[in-house]
C-alpha positions as CSV (number, residue, x, y, z in Angstrom):
1,X,-55.7,-22.9,-38.7
2,X,-56.8,-24.1,-35.3
3,X,-53.4,-25.8,-34.8
4,X,-51.6,-22.5,-35.6
5,X,-53.7,-20.5,-33.2
6,X,-53.2,-23.1,-30.5
7,X,-49.4,-23.1,-31.1
8,X,-49.3,-19.3,-31.0
9,X,-51.2,-19.2,-27.7
10,X,-48.9,-21.8,-26.2
11,X,-45.8,-19.9,-27.3
12,X,-47.2,-16.6,-25.8
13,X,-47.9,-18.3,-22.5
14,X,-44.5,-20.0,-22.4
15,X,-42.7,-16.7,-23.1
16,X,-44.6,-15.0,-20.3
17,X,-43.7,-17.8,-18.0
18,X,-40.0,-17.5,-18.9
19,X,-40.1,-13.7,-18.4
20,X,-41.6,-14.3,-14.9
21,X,-38.5,-16.3,-13.8
22,X,-35.7,-14.1,-12.3
23,X,-32.5,-14.1,-14.4
24,X,-29.8,-16.3,-13.0
25,X,-27.8,-14.1,-10.6
26,X,-30.3,-11.2,-10.8
27,X,-30.3,-9.4,-7.5
28,X,-33.2,-8.7,-5.2
29,X,-30.8,-6.7,-2.9
30,X,-30.7,-3.0,-3.0
31,X,-29.5,-0.1,-0.9
32,X,-26.2,1.4,0.2
33,X,-23.3,0.0,2.3
34,X,-20.6,2.2,3.9
35,X,-17.2,1.2,5.1
36,X,-14.2,2.9,6.7
37,X,-11.0,1.8,8.4
38,X,-7.8,-0.2,7.9
39,X,-5.6,0.5,4.9
40,X,-4.7,-3.2,5.2
41,X,-8.2,-4.3,4.2
42,X,-9.0,-1.5,1.7
43,X,-7.8,-3.3,-1.5
44,X,-9.6,-6.5,-0.5
45,X,-12.8,-4.6,0.4
46,X,-12.7,-2.8,-3.0
47,X,-12.4,-6.2,-4.8
48,X,-15.3,-7.7,-2.8
49,X,-17.4,-4.6,-3.4
50,X,-16.8,-4.8,-7.2
51,X,-17.8,-8.5,-7.3
52,X,-20.8,-8.1,-5.0
53,X,-22.1,-5.2,-7.1
54,X,-21.7,-7.2,-10.2
55,X,-24.3,-9.7,-9.0
56,X,-26.3,-7.0,-7.1
57,X,-26.3,-4.0,-9.4
58,X,-28.9,-2.1,-7.3
59,X,-26.4,-1.9,-4.4
60,X,-24.2,1.1,-3.8
61,X,-21.0,0.7,-1.7
62,X,-18.8,3.5,-0.3
63,X,-15.4,2.6,1.1
64,X,-12.8,4.9,2.7
65,X,-9.5,4.1,4.3
66,X,-8.2,5.9,7.3
67,X,-6.7,3.4,9.7
68,X,-8.2,0.7,11.9
69,X,-8.8,3.2,14.8
70,X,-11.0,5.3,12.5
71,X,-12.9,2.3,11.3
72,X,-13.7,1.2,14.8
73,X,-14.7,4.7,15.9
74,X,-16.9,5.2,12.9
75,X,-18.8,1.9,13.2
76,X,-19.4,2.3,17.0
77,X,-20.7,5.8,16.4
78,X,-23.1,4.6,13.6
79,X,-21.2,6.6,11.0
80,X,-20.7,3.6,8.8
81,X,-22.2,0.1,8.4
82,X,-19.0,-1.8,8.6
83,X,-15.6,-0.9,10.1
84,X,-12.4,-2.4,8.7
85,X,-10.1,-3.4,11.5
86,X,-6.6,-5.0,11.1
87,X,-6.0,-6.1,14.7
88,X,-7.8,-8.0,17.4
89,X,-10.9,-6.4,18.9
90,X,-10.3,-5.0,22.3
91,X,-12.5,-6.1,25.3
92,X,-13.6,-2.5,25.9
93,X,-14.8,-2.3,22.2
94,X,-16.8,-5.5,22.6
95,X,-18.5,-3.9,25.6
96,X,-19.5,-1.0,23.4
97,X,-21.1,-3.5,20.9
98,X,-18.3,-4.3,18.5
99,X,-18.8,-7.6,16.7
100,X,-15.7,-8.6,14.8
101,X,-16.0,-11.1,11.9
102,X,-12.7,-12.3,10.6
103,X,-12.7,-12.2,6.8
104,X,-9.1,-12.8,5.6
105,X,-5.5,-12.8,6.8
106,X,-2.4,-10.9,5.9
107,X,1.0,-9.9,7.4
108,X,3.2,-6.9,8.2
109,X,6.8,-6.9,7.0
110,X,9.8,-4.7,7.6
111,X,10.7,-2.6,4.5
112,X,13.6,-0.5,3.2
113,X,14.5,1.4,0.1
114,X,15.8,-0.5,-2.9
115,X,18.5,2.2,-3.1
116,X,20.0,1.3,0.3
117,X,23.8,1.3,-0.1
118,X,24.0,-1.9,2.1
119,X,21.1,-3.7,0.4
120,X,23.0,-6.8,-0.7
121,X,24.4,-7.4,2.8
122,X,21.1,-6.7,4.6
123,X,19.3,-9.2,2.4
124,X,22.0,-11.8,3.2
125,X,22.0,-11.4,7.0
126,X,18.4,-10.4,7.8
127,X,16.9,-8.6,10.7
128,X,16.9,-10.4,14.1
129,X,13.8,-9.7,16.3
130,X,16.1,-8.4,19.1
131,X,17.6,-5.9,16.7
132,X,14.2,-4.7,15.6
133,X,13.3,-4.3,19.2
134,X,16.4,-2.0,19.7
135,X,15.2,0.1,16.7
136,X,11.5,0.6,17.4
137,X,11.3,0.1,21.2
138,X,14.5,0.9,23.1
139,X,16.1,3.2,20.4
140,X,19.5,1.7,21.3
141,X,20.6,1.2,17.7
142,X,21.3,4.3,15.6
143,X,23.2,2.9,12.6
144,X,22.7,0.2,10.0
145,X,26.0,-1.4,11.1
146,X,24.7,-1.9,14.7
147,X,21.4,-3.2,13.6
148,X,22.7,-5.8,11.1
149,X,26.1,-6.5,12.6
150,X,27.9,-4.9,9.7
151,X,31.0,-2.7,9.4
152,X,29.1,0.5,8.7
153,X,28.4,3.8,10.5
154,X,25.6,4.9,8.1
155,X,22.8,6.3,10.3
156,X,19.4,4.5,10.2
157,X,16.2,6.5,9.9
158,X,13.3,4.7,11.6
159,X,9.7,5.2,10.5
160,X,6.4,4.3,12.1
161,X,2.7,5.0,11.7
162,X,1.2,8.2,13.0
163,X,-2.4,7.0,12.8
164,X,-4.0,4.5,15.0
165,X,-3.7,1.3,13.0
166,X,-3.5,-2.4,13.0
167,X,-0.2,-2.6,11.2
168,X,1.5,-0.7,14.0
169,X,-0.3,-2.6,16.7
170,X,0.7,-6.0,15.4
171,X,4.3,-4.8,14.7
172,X,4.6,-3.6,18.3
173,X,3.0,-6.9,19.5
174,X,6.1,-8.7,18.0
175,X,8.0,-7.1,20.9
176,X,5.3,-7.5,23.4
177,X,4.4,-3.8,23.3
178,X,1.7,-1.5,22.0
179,X,1.6,1.0,19.1
180,X,2.3,4.0,21.4
181,X,5.6,2.3,22.5
182,X,7.0,2.4,18.9
183,X,9.7,4.9,18.2
184,X,10.4,6.6,14.8
185,X,9.2,9.4,12.6
186,X,5.4,9.1,12.3
187,X,3.8,8.8,8.8
188,X,0.1,8.6,8.1
189,X,-1.2,5.5,6.4
190,X,0.3,2.5,4.6
191,X,0.8,4.4,1.3
192,X,2.5,7.3,3.1
193,X,4.9,5.0,5.0
194,X,5.8,3.0,2.0
195,X,6.5,6.2,0.0
196,X,8.6,7.7,2.9
197,X,10.9,4.6,3.0
198,X,11.1,4.4,-0.8
199,X,12.4,7.9,-1.0
200,X,14.8,7.5,1.9
201,X,17.8,5.3,1.0
202,X,18.7,4.8,4.7
203,X,15.2,4.5,6.0
204,X,13.4,1.5,7.5
205,X,9.7,1.0,8.3
206,X,7.0,-1.6,8.1
207,X,4.0,-2.2,5.8
208,X,1.1,-4.5,5.1
209,X,2.1,-6.9,2.3
210,X,-0.6,-5.4,0.1
211,X,1.5,-2.2,-0.1
212,X,4.8,-3.9,-0.8
213,X,3.9,-6.3,-3.5
214,X,2.2,-5.7,-6.9
215,X,-1.1,-7.6,-7.1
216,X,-0.7,-8.2,-10.8
217,X,3.0,-9.3,-11.0
218,X,3.1,-10.6,-7.5
219,X,6.6,-9.1,-7.2
220,X,7.9,-6.5,-4.8
221,X,7.0,-2.9,-5.9
222,X,9.9,-1.2,-7.6
223,X,11.8,1.1,-5.2
224,X,11.0,-0.9,-2.0
225,X,12.3,-4.1,-0.6
226,X,11.3,-6.4,2.2
227,X,13.8,-6.8,5.0
228,X,13.9,-10.5,5.7
229,X,13.7,-11.8,9.3
230,X,16.5,-14.0,10.7
231,X,14.1,-16.3,12.5
232,X,16.7,-18.8,13.8
233,X,19.0,-15.9,14.7
234,X,22.1,-17.4,13.2
235,X,23.2,-14.2,11.4
236,X,22.1,-15.2,7.9
237,X,19.0,-15.9,5.8
238,X,18.9,-19.6,5.2
239,X,17.0,-21.1,2.3
240,X,14.0,-22.0,4.5
241,X,13.8,-18.3,5.6
242,X,14.1,-16.9,2.1
243,X,10.4,-16.7,1.0
244,X,10.1,-13.0,0.2
245,X,10.8,-13.1,-3.5
246,X,7.1,-13.1,-4.5
247,X,3.8,-12.5,-2.9
248,X,2.8,-16.1,-3.5
249,X,5.9,-17.4,-1.7
250,X,5.3,-15.2,1.3
251,X,1.6,-16.1,1.5
252,X,2.5,-19.8,1.3
253,X,5.0,-19.3,4.2
254,X,2.4,-17.5,6.3
255,X,-0.1,-20.2,5.6
256,X,2.3,-22.9,6.7
257,X,3.3,-20.9,9.8
258,X,6.8,-20.2,8.7
259,X,6.3,-16.4,9.2
260,X,5.8,-15.3,12.9
261,X,2.5,-14.4,14.3
262,X,2.4,-11.6,15.0
263,X,2.9,-9.8,12.6
264,X,0.8,-12.3,10.6
265,X,-2.8,-11.6,11.6
266,X,-6.5,-11.9,10.9
267,X,-8.4,-8.9,9.4
268,X,-11.9,-8.1,10.5
269,X,-15.1,-6.5,9.3
270,X,-16.8,-5.0,12.4
271,X,-20.4,-4.2,13.0
272,X,-22.1,-2.6,16.0
273,X,-23.9,-5.6,17.4
274,X,-25.3,-8.5,15.3
275,X,-26.3,-6.9,12.0
276,X,-30.1,-6.6,11.6
277,X,-29.8,-4.8,8.3
278,X,-30.6,-7.4,5.6
279,X,-28.0,-6.0,3.1
280,X,-25.2,-5.9,5.7
281,X,-25.9,-9.4,6.7
282,X,-26.1,-10.7,3.1
283,X,-22.8,-9.0,2.2
284,X,-20.9,-10.5,5.2
285,X,-22.2,-14.0,4.5
286,X,-21.3,-13.6,0.8
287,X,-17.7,-12.6,1.8
288,X,-17.3,-15.6,4.0
289,X,-18.6,-18.0,1.4
290,X,-18.4,-16.9,-2.3
291,X,-16.1,-14.0,-1.6
292,X,-13.3,-16.2,-0.4
293,X,-12.4,-17.2,-4.0
294,X,-11.1,-13.7,-4.6
295,X,-8.8,-13.6,-1.6
296,X,-5.6,-15.2,-3.0
297,X,-5.8,-13.4,-6.3
298,X,-6.0,-10.1,-4.5
299,X,-2.9,-10.9,-2.4
300,X,-4.5,-12.0,0.8
301,X,-4.7,-15.3,2.7
302,X,-7.8,-17.6,3.0
303,X,-9.3,-18.3,6.4
304,X,-9.6,-21.8,7.8
305,X,-13.0,-23.5,7.6
306,X,-13.3,-23.3,11.4
307,X,-12.9,-19.4,11.4
308,X,-15.4,-19.1,8.5
309,X,-17.9,-21.3,10.3
310,X,-17.5,-19.2,13.4
311,X,-18.2,-16.1,11.5
312,X,-21.3,-17.5,9.8
313,X,-22.6,-18.7,13.2
314,X,-22.2,-15.2,14.6
315,X,-24.3,-13.9,11.8
316,X,-27.1,-16.4,11.9
C-alpha cells in the first residue's frame, strides 16, 4: 500500500514538472506587427508572416502592398513597424532614420502578351538593352519592327508604373536613369501592370518575377510571357541566354550572375532606426535565419551569408 501511495505521489509530481516545461516551439512572443510597401516583397512577406505566426500564435500581423514609396513613407512617419522596399535606400532616407535590412533578392523582367502576333520571332531575337532604352527613355521606337529589327509596322504600346516603386526604379537604372524618366502609359502596381500587358496583344511592360511566374508550377503565368534580353547583342537568344522557361531556371541564372544587375536587386525590410520593439527585432532576426528556408519555394532568391551576417549585426 505504501509503495502504491509513493508511486502515485511521484507520478503526480512528475506530471506537474512536465506541465511546467514550455511546449517545444511554444511562443512567448505576442503583439501586433504592421507592414506596408513594395508589391515585390508582398508574397514573400505573407509567407514569412504565416510561418512566424505558426510558431508564435499570439502574434498578429497586418500586411498591405502599395509600392516601395508608400512603404518608406509609412515607416518613416511611424504608421507601420516595417516598410517593404524593393530598391536601394536613398541617403536622404537614411538621414531621416531609415535602416534597411536586406531580406531576399528578386529581379524585374520585360513582359508582353502571350497573344502578341510576333511572339515567336520576339522570343527568338530577344530585346537588346539599347532598344529597351529607345522604348522607355528616348521614345524613339514606335513599332515592334523597329524595336526587334523585324519586318513589321505593328505599333508598340509601352507601359510603366504610375506609383513610386522599386520595380520602376531598378528598371530605369538599367539605362542609368530614374523612375521619373521612364516613358509609357502609367499603371498602378505589379498586378495592374501585368494585367494591362496581358490584355494588350501589342503591349510591353516590366514586372517583378513574382507576378510573372506561378509559385506552384514555377511556369510563366498563362497569358503573359517574359521578353528575353539579348545580353551579347548578336541579334538572337543563344542557349546560354535562354533561361526564362521556368522560375527555377531564372533564379539559377540570377544567382550565377547571368542576368544583369540591375534589374536583379536586393529587397529590404526597413525600420525607423534600430528597432527597440522586441517583437520587431525577433521577427527580423527570424527572417534572416530560419525564414530563409522559405525563400526559394516562394520564388525568391537567398541572400549570401555575408549579407545575412551584416543584417544580424545591424540588429544586435
